[in-house]
N, C-alpha and C positions, 0 to 999 in steps of 0.2 A: 423341452418343448418344442415339438418341430412343426412344421409348417403344415405338414398332413393334421396335425392336431388342432391347428389354430383354423385350417379349412372347416373341418365339423366341426366349430364353434357357432353358434348365433349371437345376433348382435347383442345381446345383453352381457353373455359371458367375455364378448370380447371389447367391451366397452371396459367391465370390471378388470378386465388383463391389461388394457390401455391404460385404467386411472391408478392402477396398482405400479404400472412401469415407470409412469411420471413422477410417483414417489419416492419409488428407488432410486431414480434418478436426482432429483432434488437433493436426498438424503447422501448420496454420493458424490455431489459439488459440493456440499457443504463440509463433509470430511477432508475432500481434497482442499477445500480452500483455510480449514482450520491447522491442516497438517502443514503448509504453505505459509502461514503467519507464523506459527511455532517453532518451524524452519528456518525462517527469516530472522525471527526473534532469538534465537542461539547463534545461528552467525553471526549477530552484530552483537550478542555478549561477547561472545570469542573475540572477537575483534577490538572490542572496548579492552579485553584482558590483556590480550597482546600489545596494544597501544601503550596500557599503564606499565605492563613489564619492561617493553623496550625505554619508556622514559624512565622508568625506576632505575635501570641498567648504566644509565649516563647520569643518576643523581637529579633526576627532575621527577615532577610530582604533573598531573594533569590540569593543576590550579595554575603550574608557571609557565603555561603555554596558551592559555585563555588569553582572549584580546581584553584589553584594560578597559574601554572604552565602546559602545557600538558607534558605529558610523551614523551619522546625520546627515540627512540630506536636506535643502533647502529647494524649495519652489517645487514643482510639480514633477511629475512624472513626465519622460518622452520629450523633453527639454523645451518646451514651450515656455514663450515669454508673453502671454497675453495680459496678465497684471500690470507686468511692466512696461508692455506698450501703453498701455491705457493710462499708467499714471504720468509717462511722458507726454500723451498727446493730451492729456486733461490739463 
């Protein structure tokens, strides 16, 4: 499609071309996003397989290097001591 061809089109035809172009752009964007997700998943799976192989080469399993307990936080985030200060004052 050339610019000269577009110049000869009426408004309705141009609107149809614009609508179709928008549909194609959305389709291409969705395809790119799906490919990026698939690529990221493949990279993650390969990294996990490599990590398992490395651990196995030294006689360990992934379970052997997992943390035993979750870290427990006490109090509020940000280091504020509003409740403690209220207790001391009251």
